[in-house]
C-alpha angles and dihedrals in degrees: 000000000000120000117236092252089061095052137066117239110215113198105198146171112267088231091072100037095107092049093050091050090048092051092047090053095044095046099036092241093170095158092068121099110190129209124168138208117220114290091224090070081086083079093043108042091167087073096055102077096046091046092048090050090053093045092051091051090049092049091051090051089052090055103260111148096176118058132170127188114228095206136090114215087287098187097311092123093229095312092114090054089055090054091048092049092049092054098035096240134129133233135201110284120247142056097274144345093271089062096049092045090054089040119263094243092051091045091051091048090056086074099202098328089126096056093110095035125110109205126217123186130192088271094051093046090050094047102029095127098045098035103040115008099049099037090050091047094237091137090058101031110030089173087075090069095085091043092057101032107022093106093056123089103185143019112226114200108210100201118206091181132028095246117153091199092057090046089054091050092048091050090051089050089055090051091049091052094043093241133135112256127232131166128209120185103220102157110200096323116190091348089082095055092041091056093047089053090048091050090053093059103120120161104336128063117234121235117262114270109246097186107117 
């Protein structure tokens, strides 16, 4: 059994936990020790940076020398980068998980084409009812749909896996929201390379990633 100082603690968003575990298994990333913050911080980005700060401190106390943050900026407005800089750790590049699933370079090159796009990942397709419909009150107040989603024109399903059942659920989510449905098979995007880089940490911390 590896000691903490020989492993890399990845502190990640609960929304991408399954994908990280899949990538660790597929790529034999045995040095990674995963812990996750609650997925519903997606709705409360102001909680991410303080929680990450606490999780880093806890990991250090447990003996982890090498730590990687499994978040993009994710709506923290740069606050997560300040936490990373303070502790000398890196995070996944990009503004949010939708960008790194598409690929940050490809997302940047889109140059605003996604402004009226509502993104759904495997996680969001799988948990659409419990993670979006109920928390937003759409099951009780359907009139709120246009308030929340009226500015969107399409739902783009970013598929990490080729799962017909998840595609069906994502299509039903688009119907529920009154949006056109499109599907893009992204796989794991930049998450895969980010985890390989995290797994390679071996003796020296990497500089925080400042790419937003």
